[in-house]
C-alpha positions as CSV (number, residue, x, y, z in Angstrom):
1,M,19.7,9.2,98.0
2,F,22.6,7.0,96.9
3,E,20.2,4.4,95.4
4,Y,18.2,7.2,93.6
5,L,21.4,8.5,92.1
6,S,22.6,5.0,91.1
7,L,19.3,4.3,89.3
8,E,19.4,7.7,87.6
9,A,23.0,7.0,86.4
10,L,21.8,3.5,85.2
11,A,18.9,5.1,83.3
12,H,21.2,7.6,81.6
13,Y,23.7,4.8,80.7
14,I,20.9,2.5,79.2
15,R,19.5,5.5,77.4
16,G,22.9,6.2,75.8
17,M,23.3,2.5,74.9
18,A,19.8,2.4,73.3
19,T,20.7,5.6,71.3
20,M,23.9,4.0,70.0
21,F,22.0,0.7,69.3
22,F,19.5,2.4,67.0
23,L,22.1,4.6,65.3
24,V,24.2,1.5,64.5
25,W,21.2,-0.4,63.2
26,A,20.1,2.6,61.2
27,V,23.5,2.4,59.4
28,I,23.3,-1.4,59.0
29,T,19.7,-1.3,57.6
30,Y,20.7,1.5,55.2
31,S,22.7,-1.1,53.3
32,W,19.6,-3.3,53.1
33,R,17.2,-0.7,51.9
34,K,17.4,-1.6,48.2
35,R,16.6,-5.3,48.8
36,D,12.9,-4.9,49.0
37,R,10.2,-2.5,50.3
38,M,10.0,-4.3,53.7
39,T,13.7,-3.7,54.5
40,L,13.3,-0.1,53.2
41,L,10.5,0.5,55.7
42,L,12.6,-1.2,58.4
43,F,15.4,1.2,57.7
44,V,13.0,4.2,57.9
45,A,11.4,2.9,61.1
46,V,14.8,2.2,62.8
47,S,16.2,5.6,61.7
48,Y,13.1,7.4,63.0
49,V,13.3,5.6,66.4
50,A,17.0,6.6,66.5
51,F,16.0,10.2,65.8
52,G,13.5,9.9,68.7
53,Y,16.3,8.9,71.0
54,V,18.6,11.6,69.8
55,K,16.0,14.3,70.3
56,D,15.6,13.4,73.9
57,V,19.0,15.1,74.5
58,V,16.9,18.2,75.2
59,F,16.1,16.8,78.6
60,L,19.7,17.0,79.6
61,F,19.3,20.8,79.9
62,N,18.0,21.9,83.3
63,P,15.5,24.5,82.1
64,L,13.8,21.9,79.9
65,M,14.2,18.8,82.1
66,K,10.9,19.2,83.9
67,D,9.0,21.4,81.5
68,A,5.6,19.9,81.0
69,F,5.2,21.6,77.6
70,V,8.4,20.2,76.2
71,E,7.7,16.8,77.7
72,N,4.2,16.7,76.0
73,L,5.7,17.9,72.7
74,V,8.3,15.2,72.7
75,G,5.6,12.7,73.5
76,I,3.7,13.7,70.4
77,L,6.9,13.4,68.4
78,D,7.3,9.9,69.7
79,V,3.9,8.7,68.6
80,T,4.5,9.9,65.0
81,S,6.6,6.7,64.6
82,T,3.4,4.7,64.9
83,P,2.4,4.9,61.2
84,L,6.0,4.0,60.1
85,V,6.2,0.9,62.4
86,S,2.7,-0.1,61.4
87,A,3.6,0.2,57.7
88,F,6.6,-2.0,58.2
89,F,4.4,-4.8,59.7
90,L,1.8,-4.4,57.0
91,E,4.4,-4.5,54.2
92,A,6.0,-7.6,55.7
93,T,2.7,-9.5,55.6
94,A,1.3,-8.0,52.3
95,P,4.2,-7.0,50.1
96,G,3.4,-4.1,47.8
97,T,0.4,-2.8,49.7
98,V,2.2,0.1,51.4
99,S,2.6,3.0,48.9
100,V,4.7,6.1,49.3
101,R,1.6,8.3,49.0
102,R,-0.4,6.4,51.7
103,L,2.5,6.3,54.1
104,T,3.3,10.0,53.5
105,L,-0.3,11.1,54.1
106,S,-0.6,9.0,57.3
107,Y,2.6,10.4,58.7
108,L,1.6,14.0,57.9
109,L,-1.6,13.4,59.8
110,F,0.3,12.4,62.9
111,A,3.0,15.1,62.4
112,A,0.3,17.8,62.2
113,F,-0.3,17.4,65.9
114,V,3.2,18.8,66.6
115,P,2.6,22.4,65.3
116,L,-1.0,22.1,66.5
117,Y,0.2,21.5,70.1
118,W,2.9,24.2,69.7
119,F,0.3,26.9,69.0
120,C,-2.5,25.4,71.1
121,P,-0.9,23.5,74.1
122,V,-4.1,22.0,75.5
123,K,-4.6,18.5,76.8
124,Q,-7.2,17.7,74.1
125,V,-4.6,17.9,71.4
126,L,-2.3,15.6,73.4
127,F,-5.2,13.2,74.0
128,C,-6.1,13.1,70.3
129,A,-2.5,12.4,69.2
130,Y,-2.3,9.4,71.6
131,L,-5.8,8.2,70.6
132,L,-4.9,8.3,66.9
133,S,-1.7,6.3,67.7
134,A,-3.7,3.7,69.7
135,I,-6.3,3.3,66.9
136,T,-3.6,2.9,64.3
137,A,-1.8,0.3,66.3
138,L,-5.0,-1.6,67.0
139,L,-5.9,-1.6,63.3
140,A,-2.5,-3.0,62.5
141,L,-3.0,-5.7,65.0
142,V,-6.3,-6.7,63.4
143,V,-5.1,-6.5,59.7
144,V,-1.7,-8.2,60.2
145,P,-3.0,-11.7,61.3
146,F,-5.4,-11.7,58.3
147,N,-2.6,-10.9,56.0
148,V,-0.4,-13.6,57.5
149,V,-3.2,-16.2,56.9
150,R,-3.4,-15.2,53.3
151,Y,0.4,-15.1,52.9
152,N,1.0,-18.5,54.4
153,K,-1.9,-20.0,52.3
154,Y,-0.1,-18.6,49.2
155,L,3.2,-20.1,50.3
156,A,1.6,-23.6,50.9
157,E,0.1,-23.4,47.3
158,N,3.2,-22.3,45.6
159,Y,6.3,-23.3,47.6
160,S,7.6,-26.6,48.9
161,Y,9.5,-24.9,51.8
162,T,8.8,-22.2,54.3
163,Q,12.2,-21.4,55.8
164,D,13.0,-17.7,55.6
165,I,9.8,-16.9,53.8
166,N,7.2,-17.7,56.4
167,V,5.8,-14.6,58.0
168,S,4.2,-16.0,61.2
169,W,6.9,-14.1,63.1
170,V,5.3,-10.8,62.2
171,V,2.2,-11.5,64.2
172,S,4.1,-12.2,67.5
173,S,6.4,-9.3,66.8
174,A,3.6,-6.8,66.1
175,F,1.7,-7.9,69.3
176,C,4.8,-7.7,71.4
177,Y,5.8,-4.3,70.0
178,F,2.4,-2.6,70.4
179,L,1.4,-4.4,73.6
180,W,4.6,-3.2,75.2
181,F,3.8,0.4,74.3
182,F,0.3,0.1,75.6
183,V,1.6,-1.4,78.9
184,Y,4.2,1.4,79.1
185,V,1.6,4.1,78.7
186,F,-0.8,2.8,81.3
187,C,1.7,1.5,83.8
188,F,4.2,4.3,83.7
189,C,2.0,7.4,83.4
190,N,4.4,9.1,85.9
191,T,7.8,8.4,84.4
192,T,10.4,7.1,86.8
193,W,14.1,6.2,86.3
194,L,13.1,2.6,86.7
195,S,10.4,2.8,84.0
196,E,12.9,4.4,81.6
197,V,15.4,1.6,82.2
198,V,12.7,-1.1,81.6
199,F,11.4,0.7,78.5
200,D,14.8,1.1,76.9
201,V,15.9,-2.5,77.6
202,F,12.7,-3.9,76.1
203,S,13.0,-1.6,73.1
204,I,16.5,-2.9,72.4
205,I,15.4,-6.5,72.7
206,I,12.3,-6.1,70.5
207,W,14.2,-4.2,67.7
208,M,17.2,-6.6,67.9
209,V,14.9,-9.5,67.2
210,L,13.1,-7.7,64.4
211,C,16.4,-6.7,62.7
212,L,17.9,-10.1,62.9
213,V,14.8,-11.9,61.6
214,C,14.5,-9.4,58.7
215,R,18.2,-10.0,57.8
216,R,17.3,-13.6,56.9
217,H,13.8,-13.1,55.6
218,K,13.1,-13.3,51.9
219,V,10.1,-11.5,50.6
220,V,7.7,-13.2,48.3
221,V,6.5,-10.4,46.1
222,N,3.6,-12.1,44.4
223,V,1.2,-12.7,47.3
224,G,-2.3,-11.7,46.4
225,H,-1.1,-10.7,42.9
226,A,-0.6,-12.3,39.5
227,E,2.7,-14.0,39.0
228,V,5.4,-11.9,37.5
229,T,6.9,-14.7,35.5
230,A,4.8,-15.9,32.6
231,D,3.4,-19.4,32.8
232,V,4.6,-22.0,30.3
233,S,2.0,-22.6,27.7
234,N,0.0,-25.7,28.2
235,A,1.1,-28.3,25.7
236,V,-2.3,-29.9,25.6
237,E,-4.0,-26.6,24.7
238,A,-1.5,-26.0,21.9
239,E,-2.1,-29.5,20.5
240,V,-5.9,-29.1,20.7
241,A,-5.7,-25.6,19.1
242,N,-3.6,-27.0,16.2
243,N,-6.2,-29.6,15.4
244,G,-8.6,-27.0,14.2
245,E,-12.0,-28.5,13.5
246,E,-11.3,-31.5,15.7
247,A,-10.6,-29.3,18.6
248,E,-13.9,-27.4,18.1
249,S,-15.9,-30.7,18.2
250,K,-14.5,-31.7,21.5
251,N,-16.6,-30.9,24.5
252,D,-15.2,-29.3,27.7
253,E,-15.1,-32.6,29.5
254,A,-12.9,-34.2,26.9
255,V,-10.5,-31.2,27.0
256,E,-10.4,-31.3,30.8
257,R,-9.6,-35.0,30.7
258,E,-6.8,-34.5,28.3
259,K,-5.4,-31.7,30.5
260,D,-5.6,-34.0,33.6
261,E,-4.0,-36.9,31.8
262,F,-1.2,-34.7,30.4
263,I,-0.5,-33.2,33.8
264,A,-0.7,-36.7,35.5
265,N,1.8,-38.1,33.1
266,G,4.1,-35.1,33.5
267,L,4.0,-35.3,37.3
268,Q,4.7,-39.0,37.2
269,R,7.8,-38.4,35.1
270,C,9.0,-35.4,37.1
271,M,8.3,-36.9,40.6
272,E,9.1,-40.6,40.2
273,E,11.7,-40.6,37.4
274,E,13.5,-37.3,37.7
275,K,12.8,-36.8,41.4
276,I,12.4,-33.1,41.0
277,Y,11.3,-32.8,44.6
278,L,14.9,-33.2,45.7
279,N,15.3,-29.5,44.8
280,P,15.0,-27.9,48.3
281,H,13.7,-24.6,46.8
282,L,11.2,-26.1,44.4
283,S,8.3,-23.8,43.6
284,L,5.0,-24.4,41.8
285,S,6.3,-22.4,38.9
286,D,9.4,-24.6,38.7
287,L,7.2,-27.8,38.6
288,A,4.8,-26.3,36.1
289,S,7.8,-25.5,33.8
290,A,9.1,-29.1,34.2
291,V,5.7,-30.5,33.4
292,S,5.2,-28.0,30.6
293,S,1.9,-27.0,32.1
294,N,0.1,-23.8,33.1
295,K,0.8,-23.0,36.8
296,T,-2.9,-22.4,37.4
297,Y,-4.0,-25.8,35.9
298,L,-1.3,-27.6,37.9
299,S,-2.4,-26.0,41.1
300,I,-6.0,-26.9,40.5
301,Y,-5.0,-30.5,39.7
302,I,-3.1,-30.8,42.9
303,N,-5.7,-29.1,45.1
304,R,-8.4,-31.4,43.6
305,H,-6.7,-34.2,45.6
306,S,-7.2,-32.2,48.8
307,K,-3.5,-31.3,49.0
308,T,-1.6,-28.1,48.8
309,F,1.6,-27.9,46.8
310,Y,3.6,-27.9,50.0
311,D,2.0,-31.1,51.2
312,Y,2.2,-32.7,47.8
313,I,6.0,-32.2,47.5
314,N,6.9,-33.0,51.1
315,E,5.0,-36.3,51.0
316,Y,7.4,-37.4,48.3
317,R,10.3,-36.1,50.4
318,V,9.2,-38.1,53.4
319,A,8.8,-41.2,51.3
320,E,12.3,-40.6,50.0
321,A,13.6,-40.2,53.5
322,C,12.0,-43.5,54.6
323,R,13.6,-45.2,51.6
324,I,17.1,-43.8,52.5
325,M,16.7,-44.9,56.1
326,E,15.5,-48.4,55.1
327,E,18.5,-48.8,52.8
328,S,21.1,-47.5,55.3
329,T,20.3,-49.2,58.6
330,S,23.9,-50.1,59.0
331,E,25.5,-46.7,58.0
332,R,24.4,-44.8,61.1
333,L,23.3,-41.8,59.0
334,P,22.7,-38.4,60.8
335,M,19.2,-37.1,60.4
336,A,20.6,-33.9,58.9
337,D,22.1,-35.9,56.1
338,V,18.8,-37.7,55.5
339,A,16.9,-34.4,55.4
340,V,19.3,-32.9,52.8
341,R,19.3,-36.1,50.7
342,S,15.5,-36.2,50.7
343,G,15.1,-32.6,49.6
344,F,14.4,-30.7,52.8
345,N,16.2,-27.5,53.3
346,S,16.2,-27.6,57.1
347,I,16.3,-30.2,59.8
348,S,13.5,-28.5,61.7
349,S,11.0,-28.7,58.7
350,F,12.1,-32.3,58.1
351,N,11.4,-33.3,61.7
352,R,8.1,-31.4,61.7
353,Y,6.7,-32.8,58.5
354,F,8.0,-36.3,59.0
355,C,6.2,-36.5,62.4
356,K,3.0,-35.1,60.7
357,I,3.1,-37.9,58.1
358,K,4.5,-40.8,60.0
359,G,3.3,-40.0,63.5
360,D,6.8,-40.4,64.8
361,T,10.1,-38.5,64.8
362,P,12.7,-39.5,62.1
363,A,15.1,-40.6,64.9
364,R,12.7,-43.0,66.5
365,Y,11.5,-44.3,63.1
366,Y,15.1,-45.0,62.1
367,R,15.8,-46.8,65.4
368,K,12.7,-49.0,64.8
369,L,14.2,-50.0,61.4
370,G,17.4,-51.0,63.2
371,G,19.5,-48.0,62.3
372,G,21.8,-46.6,65.0
373,M,21.2,-42.9,64.5
374,S,23.7,-40.2,65.4
375,N,22.3,-36.7,65.6
């Protein structure tokens, strides 16, 4: 009896802690909501989950504590959060795809089960509500990984860094979130105080991770869409157009050769003389502007050499890092300094890409050169 009461007290304590946790994060994410649509949806989802915890206060009243009708109605209210959470994961991996209209319609579809069960309290209504929630979650788990592949491909072709813009974390987060709910439904059909404790603790952990990651994450708004910023006009095209009749007499191959030559000369100047790759946040648009080229042509030129923009820039950075280490074998440079001086914006990305190119870690490579490295 004492153990039962202790577990019940613990469950109430953890439930109160979870309620306060979500209310606090609802306030925190409220200040983020204007940053982008992803954080707006995070605020909506966290606030709705907080509402879900607050509404459970009805179970503190004895007449309602073990009422099957109230318990089922509350369960239906809980699953109405599924389209909101799914929308958050989808927006994180495909910015701009979740519209207010679509989200409103999907939510109203779920919310319709509440009055339906109120007036027709049969198991079929409850089953359909949970089935729709399961289907929505499974669809999100199928679509999100495909969106992540497209998103990361776009990053590799347009950005020389991935820190705080990579969305691979969304896949693991979505799987953990929905998998936990499926496990909870199947393993805890008969709710116990222990199951309540486990559920609340895991909910706090999952949402804490999501909120902390989103706080640092920077959304790339142009994935799958045209660039918002205009490309710089191609200098070669302007020169050819000004030549009038001479331009018309040139065949396509000659024009393409001129474009390639112009881009090659521009890249040599920017990369070898100006060392533009030392900018840790260099993007394809930045390089296109420096080369005075159209972004699309520049991307095609780089991809023609079987490289993404990310690989192209970071190969120069690794070469610069090697040069720095070779010239400073007696200075005992920390690898963090080498990473910054060679254009990397994080030591983790520096270590990862250096190992990919050289087949060895920067520290071991430096020691082989005779440098006494201090981390």
